[in-house]
N, C-alpha and C positions, 0 to 999 in steps of 0.2 A: 837664442831664438826667441825667448820670452821678451828680452829687451828690444829686439828688433820689432816684434809684434806690437809692443807697447808704444814704441816710437812711431810706428805706422799709424796706429789708432790716434795718437796725439797729433800727428801731422795731418791726418784726415780731419780731425776735429777743428784744428786751426784753419785749414783750408775752407771748411764749411762755414766757419764763423766769418772769415773774410768775404766769402761769396755772399753770405747773408747780409753782411754789412754793406757791400756795394749794391746789393738789391734794395736794401732799406734806403740807402741814399738816393737811388733812382726813383723809388716810390715817393720819397720826401720831395725831391726836386720836381717831380711831375705834379704833385699836389700844390706846391708853391706856384708853379706855372699856371695851374688852373685858377688859383686864388687871384693871381695877377690879372688873368684874362677877365675874371668876373669883375674885378675892380675897374678895369679899363672899360667895361660895358656900362658903367654908371653914367647917368645922363649928365650932360654939361650943366653948368650953373644956370644958364638961361632956361634949359629944359626942365631943370628942377623947379624953377620959379613957375613955369607954366603948369607943371604937375600940382604944385601947391595951390595955384589959382583955381585949377580945375577941381581939386578936392574941396576947396572953399565953396565954389559955385555949386558943386554937387550937394554939399551939405545944406546950403541955403535953399536950393531948389526942392530938395526932398522935404524939408521942413514946410515949405510953401504948399507942396502937393499934399502932404499929410494933413495940413490944416484944411485944405479944400475938401479932402475926403471926409474929414470930421464933420464939416458943415453939411455935406451931402448925406452923411449917415443920419444926422439930426432930421433932415428933410424926409428921408426914407421912414424913419421911426414915426414922425408926425403924420405922414400919409398913412402908415399902417394903423395908427390910432383912429384917424378919421374914417378909414375904411371899416374898422371894427365897429365904430359907432353907427355907420350906415347899415351894417349887418346884411340882412337878406335883401334889402332894397338896393344894394350895390350891384352893378353889372359884373359878371364874372370876368369880363375883359379888363376891368380895373385891377383886379387881383393878379391877373396874368401880366399886365403891364408893370405893376409894382414888383412882381417877382423877377421880371426881366431886368428891371432897373437895379434890383438887389444883386443879381448875378453880375451885371456889368460893373457895379461898385466893387465887388470882390475881385474881378479881373483887373481893374485899374489899380486896386490896392496891391495886387501881386506884381504888376508892372513897376509900381513905385518901389517896392521892396527889392526888385531885381536891378534897380538902377545902380546899386553898389558894385555890381559886377560888370557894368558897362565899360567897355574900353574907351579911351580918350577919343579915338577916331570915330566912334559911333555915338558919342555923348549928345551932340546936337540933334541928331535924328531921333534918338530915344526920348529926349526931352520934348521935342515937337510932337511925337506920337502920344506921350502922356498928356500934354496940353490939349491935343485934339480929343483924346478920350475923355478927359475931364469935362471939356466943353460939351461933348455929345451927351454925357451922363447928366450934366446940368440941364440941358434942353429936355431930355427925357423926363427928368424929375419935375420940371415945370409943367410939362404936358399932363403928367399923372396928377399933379396937384390941382391943375385947372379942371380936369375931368371930375375929380372927387368933389371939388367945390361946386361944380354944376349940378351935382346930384342932391345937394341939400335942399 
């Protein structure tokens, strides 16, 4: 009886091991199929070249936009200094206009920072939007500088 019981336990153990083994093989096979599917989803050589070019364009454009933002930051700081020199003689509207330009500068800076996450299909429109916003900020800063210079 004892021997039969031990044989039953041993047989049960072997059966479980075999079942686990076939389950393990199924899991392994499923994972291999998933890896193959991911590999098949890689872009073709031409598409990879397009992505490389987009990445290069993105880097170049962001460097250009950041340089423009840097120049505009200098213009804002210069206008602030001039406004401080005018002191009480400066109209309140100048400080308001300069504050609006500063907020706009911060918003454009955020837009440029977010270009990293822009999908390839939206890249051109995002770039156009940043160009437009940089141009509008430049025009606003020119107006503020002119108004400040008129006060002297």
